[in-house]
C-alpha positions as CSV (number, residue, x, y, z in Angstrom):
1,M,-45.7,-93.0,37.8
2,A,-45.7,-89.3,37.7
3,T,-48.6,-87.5,36.1
4,K,-47.8,-85.1,33.2
5,T,-49.9,-82.4,31.8
6,L,-49.4,-81.7,28.1
7,P,-51.3,-79.3,25.8
8,V,-53.5,-80.7,23.0
9,L,-55.2,-79.1,20.1
10,I,-58.7,-80.3,19.1
11,E,-60.3,-79.7,15.7
12,Q,-63.4,-81.2,14.0
13,D,-63.2,-82.0,10.4
14,E,-65.9,-81.8,7.7
15,S,-66.9,-85.4,8.4
16,G,-67.5,-84.7,12.1
17,Y,-64.4,-86.5,13.3
18,F,-62.3,-84.9,16.1
19,I,-58.6,-84.6,15.3
20,V,-56.4,-84.2,18.4
21,T,-52.7,-83.2,18.2
22,C,-50.2,-82.8,21.0
23,P,-47.9,-80.1,19.6
24,V,-45.0,-80.6,22.0
25,L,-44.5,-84.2,20.8
26,K,-43.6,-84.5,17.1
27,G,-46.0,-86.7,15.2
28,C,-48.3,-87.2,18.1
29,Y,-51.9,-87.0,16.8
30,T,-55.0,-89.2,16.5
31,Q,-58.7,-88.9,15.8
32,G,-62.1,-90.2,17.1
33,K,-65.7,-90.2,16.1
34,T,-66.6,-88.6,19.4
35,L,-64.7,-86.1,21.6
36,K,-64.4,-88.8,24.3
37,E,-63.0,-91.3,21.9
38,A,-60.5,-88.8,20.5
39,M,-59.3,-87.8,24.0
40,D,-58.9,-91.5,25.0
41,N,-56.9,-92.0,21.8
42,I,-54.6,-89.0,22.4
43,K,-53.9,-90.2,25.9
44,E,-52.7,-93.5,24.5
45,A,-50.8,-91.8,21.7
46,I,-49.0,-89.6,24.2
47,E,-48.0,-92.6,26.3
48,L,-46.6,-94.3,23.2
49,C,-44.7,-91.2,22.1
50,L,-43.2,-90.7,25.6
51,E,-42.3,-94.4,25.8
52,E,-40.5,-94.0,22.4
53,L,-38.6,-90.9,23.8
54,D,-37.6,-92.8,26.9
55,Q,-36.2,-95.7,24.8
56,D,-34.3,-93.3,22.5
57,E,-32.8,-91.6,25.6
58,L,-31.8,-95.0,27.0
59,G,-30.3,-96.0,23.7
60,A,-28.3,-92.8,23.4
61,Q,-26.6,-93.5,26.8
62,S,-25.2,-96.9,25.8
C-alpha cells in the first residue's frame, strides 16, 4: 500500500479536547482527549474517507 501525506488542522477546544480536520477530504474530522489520541483517530478517519472515495470511484465505473 502506498503512503499518502495529507494536511491536517489541529485545534483545542475550551474543554481541552483536540479537534483534527483533514481539509482536503470533505467531512473528515475527529477529536481526542490527547493529541496522540486525536492523531490516531484522524489517521483512521482518513483511511475510512479514502476507502469511501475508492468505492465511489469503482461504482461510477460500472
